[in-house]
C-alpha positions in Angstrom: 0.0 0.0 0.0 1.5 3.3 -1.1 -0.4 5.4 1.4 0.8 5.5 5.0 -1.5 3.3 7.2 -1.4 2.1 10.8 -3.4 0.4 13.6 -3.7 1.7 17.2 -5.4 0.4 20.3 -8.0 2.0 22.5 -5.2 3.9 24.2 -4.0 5.3 20.9 -0.8 3.3 21.0 0.6 2.3 17.7 0.4 -1.5 17.2 1.2 -1.8 13.5 2.2 0.5 10.6 3.2 -0.1 7.0 6.6 0.9 5.5 5.1 4.1 3.9 4.1 5.3 7.4 7.6 4.8 8.8 9.1 6.5 5.7 6.9 9.6 6.1 7.4 9.7 9.9 11.1 9.2 9.5 11.2 6.5 12.3 11.9 2.8 12.5 9.4 0.2 13.6 11.1 -0.3 17.0 11.0 3.4 17.6 7.3 3.7 16.9 5.4 0.7 18.2 3.8 1.1 21.6 3.9 4.9 21.5 0.8 7.2 21.0 0.6 7.6 17.2 0.6 11.4 17.5 4.0 11.3 19.1 5.3 9.3 16.2 3.5 11.2 13.5 2.7 14.5 15.2 -0.8 15.8 14.6 -1.3 19.5 13.7 -3.0 21.9 16.0 -6.3 21.7 14.1 -7.9 21.4 10.7 -6.3 23.6 8.0 -8.6 26.5 7.0 -8.7 25.4 3.4 -9.6 21.7 4.2 -12.7 20.0 5.2 -14.1 20.0 8.7 -12.6 17.5 11.2 -15.3 15.0 12.2 -15.5 12.2 14.8 -18.5 10.0 15.0 -18.7 8.3 18.4 -21.5 6.0 17.3 -19.7 4.1 14.6 -16.2 5.1 15.8 -15.2 6.8 12.5 -13.1 9.9 12.1 -11.8 12.3 9.5 -8.9 14.5 10.5 -6.4 16.7 8.7 -2.9 17.6 9.9 0.5 18.8 8.7 3.8 17.0 9.1 6.9 18.9 7.9 5.9 20.6 4.6 3.1 18.1 3.8 -0.6 18.0 4.6 -2.4 14.7 5.2 -6.0 13.6 5.4 -6.5 10.9 8.0 -9.5 8.6 7.7 -10.0 6.2 10.6 -12.6 3.6 11.8 -12.9 0.8 14.2 -11.3 -2.3 12.6 -11.4 -5.2 15.1 -10.6 -6.2 18.7 -7.4 -7.4 20.1 -6.8 -10.5 22.2 -8.0 -8.8 25.3 -11.2 -7.8 23.6 -10.3 -4.2 23.3 -11.0 -2.1 20.1 -8.4 -1.8 17.4 -8.6 1.2 15.1 -7.3 1.5 11.5 -6.1 4.8 9.9 -5.0 5.5 6.3 -3.3 8.7 5.4 -3.7 10.5 2.1 -1.2 13.2 1.0 -3.4 16.2 0.1 -0.6 18.8 0.0 -1.1 19.6 -3.7 -4.9 19.8 -3.2 -4.6 22.1 -0.3 -2.1 24.3 -2.2 -4.5 24.4 -5.2 -7.4 25.3 -2.9 -5.4 28.1 -1.4 -4.5 29.4 -4.8 -8.1 29.3 -5.9 -9.2 31.1 -2.8 -6.6 33.8 -3.4 -7.7 34.1 -7.0 -11.4 34.3 -5.9 -10.5 37.0 -3.4 -8.6 38.9 -6.0 -11.4 38.6 -8.6 -13.9 39.8 -6.0 -11.7 42.9 -5.4 -11.4 43.5 -9.1 -15.1 43.0 -9.5 -15.8 45.6 -6.8 -13.3 48.3 -7.9 -13.5 47.9 -11.7 -14.4 51.2 -13.5 -16.3 49.1 -16.0 -19.8 47.9 -15.3 -19.7 44.2 -14.6 -22.9 42.2 -14.2 -24.1 38.6 -14.2 -27.3 37.6 -16.0 -29.1 34.5 -17.2 -31.5 34.3 -20.1 -34.1 36.2 -18.1 -32.5 39.0 -16.0 -29.5 40.5 -14.2 -28.9 38.8 -10.8 -25.5 40.4 -9.7 -23.6 43.6 -10.4 -20.7 45.7 -9.2 -20.9 49.3 -7.9 -19.7 50.7 -11.3 -22.9 49.2 -12.8 -25.2 51.2 -10.5 -23.2 54.4 -11.2 -23.2 53.9 -15.0 -26.9 53.2 -15.2 -27.9 55.9 -12.7 -29.3 53.4 -10.1 -29.3 54.4 -6.4 -29.8 50.9 -5.1 -29.3 47.3 -6.3 -33.0 46.7 -6.6 -33.2 49.4 -9.3 -31.0 47.1 -11.5 -31.2 43.5 -10.3 -34.1 41.5 -11.8 -34.3 43.6 -14.9 -33.8 42.4 -18.5 -31.1 44.1 -20.6 -33.7 45.5 -22.9 -35.1 47.5 -20.0 -31.9 49.5 -20.0 -32.0 50.2 -23.7 -33.9 52.4 -26.1 -36.8 50.7 -27.9 -34.7 50.5 -31.1 -31.0 50.0 -31.7 -29.2 52.1 -34.3 -29.8 49.4 -37.0 -33.6 49.8 -36.5 -34.0 46.4 -34.7 -36.0 46.3 -31.5 -33.7 46.1 -28.5 -35.6 43.2 -26.9 -35.2 41.1 -30.1 -31.6 42.0 -30.7 -30.6 41.5 -27.0 -32.0 37.9 -27.3 -29.9 37.3 -30.4 -26.7 38.6 -28.7 -27.3 36.5 -25.6 -27.9 33.3 -27.7 -24.7 33.9 -29.7 -22.7 34.3 -26.5 -24.1 31.1 -25.0 -23.4 29.3 -28.2 -19.9 30.6 -28.9 -18.8 31.2 -25.3 -18.4 35.0 -25.9 -19.7 37.9 -27.9 -18.3 41.4 -28.3 -20.5 44.2 -29.8 -21.6 47.8 -29.5 -24.9 48.7 -27.9 -26.9 51.7 -27.0 -28.0 51.7 -23.3 -30.4 53.9 -21.3 -29.8 55.2 -17.8 -32.6 55.1 -15.3 -33.4 58.7 -16.2 -33.8 57.8 -19.9 -30.6 59.3 -21.2 -28.9 57.2 -23.9 -25.2 56.4 -24.2 -23.2 54.2 -26.5 -21.3 51.2 -24.9 -19.0 48.3 -25.8 -20.3 45.1 -24.4 -18.4 41.8 -23.8 -20.5 38.8 -22.9 -18.7 35.7 -21.5 -20.6 32.5 -20.9 -19.8 30.0 -18.1 -21.5 27.5 -15.8 -22.7 28.3 -12.3 -24.3 25.5 -10.3 -24.8 23.6 -13.5 -26.7 26.5 -15.1 -25.5 28.6 -18.1 -25.0 32.3 -17.1 -23.3 35.3 -18.7 -20.9 37.9 -17.4 -21.4 41.2 -19.1 -18.7 43.8 -19.0 -20.0 47.2 -20.2 -17.8 50.1 -21.1 -19.2 53.6 -21.8 -17.6 54.7 -25.1 -19.2 58.1 -25.3 -15.8 59.8 -25.3 -14.5 57.5 -27.9 -17.5 58.1 -30.2 -17.1 61.8 -29.7 -13.4 61.6 -30.6 -14.2 59.5 -33.7 -16.9 62.0 -34.8 -14.5 64.9 -34.2 -11.7 63.1 -36.2 -14.1 62.3 -39.1 -15.2 66.0 -39.1 -11.5 67.1 -39.1 -10.7 64.7 -42.0 -13.7 66.0 -43.9 -12.7 69.6 -43.3 -9.1 68.8 -44.4 -10.5 67.2 -47.6 -12.6 70.3 -48.2 -9.7 72.6 -47.6 -7.5 70.5 -49.9 -10.1 70.6 -52.6 -10.5 74.3 -52.2 -6.7 74.8 -52.4 -6.6 72.6 -55.5 -9.5 74.5 -57.0 -7.8 77.8 -56.3 -4.6 76.6 -57.7 -6.2 75.5 -61.0 -9.0 78.1 -61.5 -9.3 81.8 -61.9 -10.5 83.4 -58.6 -12.9 85.9 -60.3 -14.5 83.9 -63.1 -13.9 80.4 -61.8 -12.6 79.4 -65.2 -9.5 77.3 -65.7 -6.3 79.2 -65.3 -3.1 78.7 -67.4 -1.9 75.7 -65.3 -5.1 73.8 -65.8 -5.3 74.8 -69.5 -1.9 73.4 -70.2 -2.9 70.1 -68.5 -6.1 69.9 -70.5 -4.3 70.7 -73.7 -1.8 67.9 -73.1 -4.6 65.4 -72.4 -6.5 66.6 -75.5 -3.5 66.2 -77.8 -3.0 62.7 -76.5 -6.7 61.8 -77.0 -6.7 63.3 -80.5 -3.7 61.2 -81.4 -5.6 58.0 -80.3 -8.8 58.9 -82.0 -7.4 60.7 -85.1 -9.8 63.6 -84.4 -8.9 67.2 -84.7 -9.4 69.9 -82.1 -9.3 73.7 -82.0 -7.8 76.4 -79.8 -9.6 79.8 -79.9 -7.9 82.9 -78.5 -10.3 85.7 -77.4 -9.5 89.3 -76.6 -12.2 91.7 -75.5 -12.3 95.0 -77.5 -12.4 98.3 -75.6 -12.4 96.5 -72.2 -9.7 98.8 -70.6 -11.5 102.1 -71.5 -14.8 100.7 -70.2 -13.0 99.4 -67.1 -11.4 102.8 -66.5 -14.7 104.7 -67.1 -17.1 102.6 -65.0 -14.6 101.2 -62.4 -13.1 97.9 -61.6 -16.3 96.5 -60.1 -18.0 97.0 -63.4 -15.1 95.4 -65.2 -15.2 92.4 -62.9 -19.0 92.0 -63.7 -18.2 92.1 -67.4 -15.6 89.4 -67.1 -17.9 87.2 -65.1 -20.6 87.6 -67.7 -18.2 86.8 -70.5 -17.1 83.6 -68.6 -20.8 82.6 -68.3 -21.4 83.2 -72.0 -18.3 81.3 -73.0 -19.3 78.3 -70.9 -22.8 78.4 -72.4 -21.4 78.3 -76.0 -19.3 75.1 -75.6 -19.7 71.5 -74.5 -18.8 70.0 -71.1 -15.8 68.2 -72.7 -14.4 71.6 -73.8 -12.3 73.9 -71.7 -12.7 77.7 -71.2 -9.7 79.4 -69.6 -8.9 83.0 -68.6 -5.2 83.6 -69.3 -5.0 87.4 -68.8 -6.9 90.4 -67.8 -9.4 90.3 -70.7 -7.9 87.4 -72.5 -9.6 84.0 -72.8 -8.8 80.7 -74.5 -11.4 78.1 -75.5 -10.0 74.5 -76.1 -12.4 72.5 -78.3 -11.8 68.8 -78.5 -13.2 65.7 -80.3 -14.1 67.4 -83.6 -14.2 65.5 -86.8 -11.4 63.3 -88.2 -11.6 65.1 -91.5 -9.5 68.3 -91.1 -11.8 70.4 -93.4 -14.9 69.4 -91.6 -13.2 70.0 -88.2 -12.2 73.5 -89.3 -15.8 74.2 -90.4 -17.1 73.1 -87.0 -14.5 75.2 -85.2 -15.4 78.3 -87.2 -19.1 77.8 -86.5 -18.4 77.6 -82.8 -16.1 80.7 -83.0 -18.9 82.7 -84.7 -21.5 81.5 -82.1 -19.1 82.7 -79.4 -18.5 86.1 -81.1 -22.2 86.7 -81.5 -22.8 85.8 -77.9 -20.1 88.1 -76.6 -21.4 91.0 -78.8 -24.8 91.1 -77.2 -25.4 94.0 -74.7 -24.3 93.7 -71.1 -26.7 94.7 -68.4 -24.8 95.2 -65.1 -26.1 96.0 -61.7 -24.1 99.0 -60.4 -25.1 100.6 -57.1 -28.8 99.8 -57.8 -28.9 101.1 -61.4 -28.9 99.1 -64.6 -26.4 100.3 -67.2 
């Protein structure tokens, strides 16, 4: 037998022990026999806190005891075995080394104690729930959901602390059931959720559900983190990115367009001209480049002022844009100088020239029409 075992009489004197007993006690048979067994294998002062309760049943003469010897812990199980020659009771004991079990229990107790502390002081809301309602929560939960006492939260279903609809348009009660079922099936589920405080105010949260067994029943631990600040930061970052995009587009627009007329400037005209030449080579089509200079613009500008001159230039730009297609380009290259780039005309050069002249004449007639300008409330 590998476990230490021994017999003692009614006076607790050792009458027999196996080799495992002598080995653990560190004594020989001659040193042990006839002595009280606790003198040979000293019993501890009492049951260890992490072990089972010491019991002695006087009716059937059985006992369960726990003690330490050196750096080991033993469980002693004894019972009345027989009678000796004098008719006195003989008792049998077997010892089991439970050192590892006791150490494990202590570690588990320490872990449980640490987890309880973490549960109580966690800044995140931590709660336990089954498929019906919450049945446990930490102080952070009550603070997060605006509850003054536990009864305000315990016994409630998650949907009772949610708006009627989640952002996706699904009812909270329906979606909560889906999230719970997925967590029970997969063991975990991480998702974002909109919660309601007791006063009805809504806040976004990140929820982690972990499934485990408690007393044979499937339950969930929910860890809820308020992500209002994160959402605000994300919204602010998205706004800043959008503003940067707008500013970049505005800078690009300003760098490629005339500030007054919004027509293409020289830089954009050169780019469009290069693209048109490349396209014409591929299609074998001809294009045209029209140079336009306004007659008598400077005298009129000096007579009526720069504001009137600006209005004339803006009107000219509008008339030029109205005279060409979207694929064509109108550019302002000087004070009263404009260029019209016409692309994708005919492959036949003569026909392309005819079309270009027709467009040029249409532009000339358009620009020759009277200009009605609003100057200080008067039409001129």
